[in-house]
C-alpha positions in Angstrom: 0.0 -0.1 0.0 1.3 3.3 -1.2 2.4 5.7 1.7 1.8 9.5 1.6 5.2 11.4 1.5 3.7 14.1 3.6 1.5 13.3 6.7 -1.8 15.2 6.5 -1.9 18.0 9.2 -5.6 18.9 10.5 -7.0 21.9 9.4 -7.5 23.5 12.7 -4.3 22.3 14.2 -3.0 25.8 14.1 -5.8 28.0 14.9 -4.4 31.3 14.1 -3.4 30.1 10.6 -6.8 28.5 10.3 -8.4 31.8 10.9 -6.6 33.8 8.6 -7.1 31.2 5.7 -10.9 31.3 6.5 -10.9 35.0 6.3 -9.1 35.2 3.2 -11.3 32.4 1.5 -14.5 33.9 2.9 -14.3 37.7 2.1 -12.5 36.8 -1.1 -15.5 34.9 -2.1 -18.0 37.8 -1.1 -15.8 40.2 -3.0 -16.0 37.9 -6.2 -20.0 37.5 -6.0 -20.5 41.2 -5.5 -18.0 41.8 -8.4 -19.9 39.3 -10.6 -23.2 40.9 -9.5 -22.1 44.4 -10.5 -21.0 43.4 -13.8 -24.1 41.5 -14.5 -26.1 44.5 -13.7 -24.1 46.4 -16.2 -22.1 48.4 -13.7 -19.0 50.4 -15.1 -15.4 48.7 -14.1 -14.8 51.7 -12.0 -17.6 50.4 -9.7 -15.4 47.5 -8.7 -13.4 49.9 -6.6 -16.6 50.4 -4.4 -16.7 46.7 -4.2 -13.0 46.4 -3.3 -13.5 49.1 -0.4 -16.7 47.5 0.9 -14.8 44.1 1.2 -11.8 45.7 2.9 -14.2 47.4 5.2 -16.1 44.2 6.0 -12.9 42.5 6.6 -11.7 45.1 8.9 -14.9 45.2 10.9 -14.7 41.3 11.3 -11.5 41.4 12.8 -12.7 43.7 15.4 -15.6 41.5 16.0 -13.5 38.5 16.3 -11.6 40.1 19.3 -14.8 41.1 20.9 -16.5 37.7 20.3 -13.6 35.7 21.8 -14.0 37.6 25.1 -17.7 36.9 25.0 -17.7 33.0 24.0 -16.7 32.0 27.5 -19.1 34.1 29.5 -22.8 33.0 30.5 -25.0 32.4 27.5 -27.5 35.3 28.3 -24.4 37.6 28.4 -22.8 36.2 25.5 -25.8 36.4 23.0 -27.3 39.5 24.3 -23.7 41.3 23.9 -23.4 39.6 20.6 -26.6 40.8 19.3 -26.0 44.5 20.3 -22.4 44.4 18.9 -23.5 42.9 15.5 -26.1 45.6 15.3 -23.4 48.4 15.7 -21.2 46.7 13.4 -23.7 46.3 10.7 -24.8 49.9 11.1 -21.0 51.0 10.9 -20.7 48.8 7.9 -23.7 50.1 6.1 -22.9 53.8 6.6 -19.5 53.2 5.2 -21.0 51.4 2.0 -23.7 54.0 1.7 -21.3 56.9 2.0 -19.0 55.4 -0.6 -21.7 55.0 -3.1 -23.0 58.3 -2.5 -19.5 60.0 -3.3 -19.5 57.5 -6.6 -22.8 58.7 -7.4 -23.5 62.2 -6.1 -26.3 62.9 -8.4 -28.4 59.8 -7.8 -32.0 60.0 -7.0 -32.2 57.8 -3.9 -31.2 59.7 -0.9 -28.7 58.6 1.9 -31.3 57.1 4.2 -32.8 54.9 1.4 -29.3 53.8 0.3 -28.4 53.2 4.0 -31.4 50.9 4.3 -30.6 49.2 0.9 -27.3 48.0 1.9 -28.0 47.5 5.5 -29.7 44.0 4.8 -26.8 43.1 2.5 -24.2 43.7 5.1 -26.4 42.3 8.0 -26.4 39.0 5.9 -22.5 39.2 5.6 -21.6 39.8 9.1 -24.4 37.7 10.3 -23.3 34.8 8.5 -19.7 35.6 9.4 -20.6 35.9 13.3 -22.7 32.5 13.1 -19.8 30.7 11.6 -17.2 32.1 14.2 -19.2 30.9 17.0 -20.1 27.4 15.3 -16.3 26.8 14.6 -15.0 27.9 18.1 -17.8 25.8 19.8 -17.1 23.0 17.6 -13.4 23.3 18.7 -14.1 23.6 22.3 -16.2 20.3 22.2 -13.1 18.7 20.2 -10.9 19.8 22.9 -12.9 18.6 25.7 -13.2 15.3 23.9 -9.3 15.1 23.6 -9.0 16.0 27.4 -11.5 13.2 28.2 -9.6 10.8 25.8 -6.2 11.6 27.5 -7.8 11.4 31.0 -9.2 7.8 30.0 -5.9 6.8 28.6 -4.0 8.0 31.8 -6.7 6.1 33.9 -6.1 2.8 32.0 -2.2 3.2 32.0 -2.5 3.8 35.6 -4.9 0.8 36.2 -2.7 -1.3 34.1 0.4 -0.3 36.0 -1.5 -1.0 39.3 -2.5 -4.4 38.1 1.0 -5.2 37.3 2.8 -4.0 40.4 0.2 -5.9 42.2 1.6 -9.1 41.2 5.1 -8.6 42.6 4.9 -8.5 46.7 4.1 -12.0 47.3 7.0 -13.1 45.3 9.3 -10.5 46.7 8.8 -11.5 50.3 9.3 -15.2 49.5 12.5 -14.4 47.7 13.8 -12.1 50.5 12.7 -14.6 52.9 14.9 -17.2 51.3 17.9 -15.0 51.2 17.6 -14.4 54.6 17.6 -18.0 55.3 20.3 -18.8 53.2 22.5 -15.8 55.0 21.6 -17.3 58.6 22.8 -20.7 57.3 26.0 -19.1 56.2 25.5 -20.2 52.5 26.7 -17.0 51.0 27.4 -18.1 47.5 23.5 -19.4 46.8 22.4 -16.3 48.8 24.4 -14.1 46.6 23.4 -15.8 43.2 19.6 -15.4 44.6 20.3 -11.6 45.1 21.8 -10.9 42.0 19.2 -12.6 40.1 16.5 -10.8 41.9 18.1 -7.4 41.3 18.3 -8.4 37.6 14.6 -9.2 37.7 13.5 -6.1 39.8 15.6 -3.8 37.2 13.7 -5.2 34.2 10.5 -4.5 35.9 11.3 -1.2 36.8 12.8 -0.2 33.5 10.2 -1.6 31.5 7.1 0.5 31.3 4.1 -1.2 33.1 1.7 -0.6 30.0 4.3 -1.5 27.3 4.5 -4.6 25.2 7.6 -6.9 24.8 8.4 -9.8 22.2 7.7 -13.4 23.2 11.4 -14.1 23.3 12.0 -11.1 25.8 9.3 -12.4 28.0 10.5 -16.0 28.2 13.9 -14.6 29.1 12.4 -12.7 32.0 10.3 -15.9 33.0 13.6 -17.9 32.9 15.2 -15.3 35.1 12.2 -15.5 37.6 12.4 -19.3 37.4 16.0 -19.5 38.2 15.2 -17.5 41.5 12.5 -19.8 42.5 14.7 -22.9 41.4 17.1 -22.0 44.2 14.2 -22.3 46.6 12.7 -25.6 45.5 15.7 -27.2 43.8 14.6 -30.4 42.0 11.1 -30.3 42.9 10.7 -27.4 40.2 10.8 -28.8 36.8 10.5 -26.6 33.7 9.6 -27.1 30.0 9.5 -24.6 27.2 8.1 -25.1 23.9 8.4 -22.0 22.0 7.8 -22.1 18.2 10.4 -19.8 16.4 7.5 -18.3 14.4 6.1 -16.5 17.5 9.5 -15.2 19.0 9.1 -11.7 17.6 5.2 -11.6 18.6 4.3 -9.1 21.1 2.4 -9.2 24.4 1.9 -7.4 27.7 5.0 -7.4 29.7 5.2 -9.7 32.7 1.9 -11.5 31.6 3.1 -14.9 32.2 5.2 -14.5 35.6 1.8 -14.4 37.6 0.6 -17.6 35.9 3.9 -19.4 36.6 3.9 -18.1 40.3 0.6 -19.7 40.7 1.7 -22.9 39.4 4.6 -22.8 41.9 2.3 -22.0 44.7 -0.3 -24.5 44.0 1.5 -27.5 42.0 5.2 -27.3 43.2 5.1 -26.0 46.7 2.3 -28.4 48.3 3.8 -31.6 46.7 6.8 -33.5 48.0 7.8 -34.6 44.7 7.2 -31.1 43.2 5.7 -30.6 39.6 6.9 -29.9 36.1 5.7 -26.4 34.7 5.4 -26.2 31.0 5.2 -23.0 28.8 4.2 -23.4 25.2 3.6 -20.6 22.6 2.5 -21.0 19.0 0.9 -19.4 15.9 -2.7 -20.2 15.2 -3.5 -18.4 12.0 -3.7 -14.8 13.1 -3.7 -15.6 16.8 -0.9 -16.1 19.3 -1.6 -18.9 21.8 0.4 -19.4 25.0 -0.2 -22.0 27.4 1.1 -22.3 30.8 0.6 -25.6 32.5 1.5 -27.7 35.6 1.4 -31.4 36.7 -0.2 -30.3 40.1 -3.4 -31.6 41.7 -5.6 -29.6 39.5 -9.3 -28.6 40.6 -11.1 -30.5 42.9 -14.1 -32.7 41.7 -17.2 -30.8 40.6 -15.6 -27.6 40.2 -16.2 -25.3 37.2 -12.7 -23.8 36.0 -14.5 -20.5 35.2 -15.5 -20.4 38.9 -11.7 -19.9 39.8 -11.8 -16.3 39.0 -15.3 -15.9 37.4 -14.5 -15.2 33.8 -16.2 -16.1 30.6 -14.0 -17.9 28.0 -13.9 -14.7 25.7 -14.2 -11.8 28.0 -13.5 -9.6 31.0 -13.7 -10.9 34.7 -17.3 -11.4 36.0 -16.2 -12.3 39.7 -13.6 -12.7 42.1 -11.7 -15.9 43.4 -13.2 -18.1 45.8 -12.0 -19.3 49.1 -11.0 -22.9 48.2 -7.5 -23.8 49.0 -6.8 -24.5 45.4 -8.5 -21.7 43.6 -7.9 -18.9 46.3 -5.3 -17.8 43.9 -5.2 -14.1 45.3 -4.8 -11.5 42.8 -2.9 -13.3 40.1 -5.4 -15.0 37.7 -8.0 -12.3 38.3 -5.3 -9.5 37.4 -4.1 -11.3 34.4 -7.7 -11.3 33.0 -8.2 -7.7 33.8 -5.0 -6.8 32.2 -6.0 -8.8 28.9 -9.5 -7.0 28.9 -7.9 -3.7 29.4 -5.4 -4.2 26.5 -7.4 -6.3 24.1 -11.2 -5.7 25.1 -13.1 -8.8 23.6 -10.5 -9.6 20.9 -8.7 -12.0 23.5 -9.2 -15.4 25.2 -8.4 -16.7 28.7 -9.4 -20.0 29.4 -8.7 -22.4 32.3 -8.5 -26.1 31.9 -8.2 -28.6 34.8 -9.2 -32.1 35.8 -8.6 -33.6 39.3 -5.1 -35.1 39.6 -4.4 -34.1 36.0 -2.9 -30.4 36.6 -3.9 -27.1 35.9 -3.5 -25.1 32.6 -4.3 -21.5 31.5 -4.7 -20.9 27.8 -4.2 -17.3 26.4 -5.1 -16.2 22.9 -4.1 -12.8 21.7 -4.0 -11.1 18.1 -0.7 -12.1 16.5 1.3 -8.7 16.3 4.7 -7.9 15.8 6.3 -4.5 16.2 9.5 -2.8 15.1 11.6 -0.8 17.6 10.5 -2.7 20.8 13.7 -3.1 22.8 13.3 -3.0 26.4 16.1 -4.0 28.7 17.1 -7.6 28.5 17.2 -9.2 31.9 20.8 -10.2 32.8 21.3 -13.7 34.3 23.6 -14.1 37.2 27.1 -15.4 36.9 27.4 -19.2 35.6 29.4 -20.3 38.5 26.7 -19.3 40.9 23.9 -21.0 38.8 22.8 -24.0 40.2 22.2 -26.4 37.3 18.8 -27.9 36.8 17.1 -29.8 33.8 15.4 -27.7 31.3 14.1 -28.4 27.8 13.2 -26.0 24.9 12.2 -26.6 21.5 
């Protein structure tokens, strides 16, 4: 598709420039019509001087009216319209007087007297200045409405951004508390090397979350790198009980999604699948393209939901939209704010054009499926998380395809 070499600029982007353009166009058109009317009525060419003077007079009076109307437009309606009617009457009278005087000078021996000539041109001048005044107020009221709409839209965008930021930052305290508690335990046990490694990973993870905008989007590859950094921290707590598997198609690595979208899902899996089981659990993350959709699945091999429980009741969401409720109080599905916030973030970012689905059967694990529009963006380059020194990393099995 062809791209315009010059980006179009709204006509009223520069109000001052737009005013002078409309002035020139309007009064130029009025002069042209009066000149054609004079020639059609077989007036001599010298009468065009009268037309030119009359147009210049109307142009000058309209400039004075614009200053007065600008001061009146913000007042109470009664003051605005009352003062406008009075000022317009004076302006039209002045305009008609100048026109009549010029015509009487041009035709000193004409039969109609000055009063008759004044009344004759009064209606023409009233039409011109009345139309000009109506257009002035109409355009300015339109611009005020547009500015109010822009301000409301800006406020809505700010509110949405603040809500998204709040939702994302609400996910971190539980993880931060557990990590700091683990570091404290390692320090008390004088295990300085693991404590230093965990602290290094934590600082890298927090640096990423602080630098990357809460409402920004990152590529799947960057999100997975951040997720691995988070899992490195948790793996130092759970060791071999935490097993991970990644299946990320190459075709989706450049697709974009909201930043830190998957971390709370993995945190939820660790809390309810890895932590309560002596043998731990495996957490798998898969991402693939389905037509024009990006599908991401986060699953675990934990106990799943109890018998008879509807997966939608975990957070009260439909399969295609925004949340309709809050988590229950059951041990398994009392997931705090994690799942509900993810659903709300998706609804804020994509509206109905997203899918948030929970699948679970007793003793067969728990899975969350997310589907988003498949989008790629150039120039997205948020800070990439830096992993700790290899010598401080505790090796754990991990596969990735």
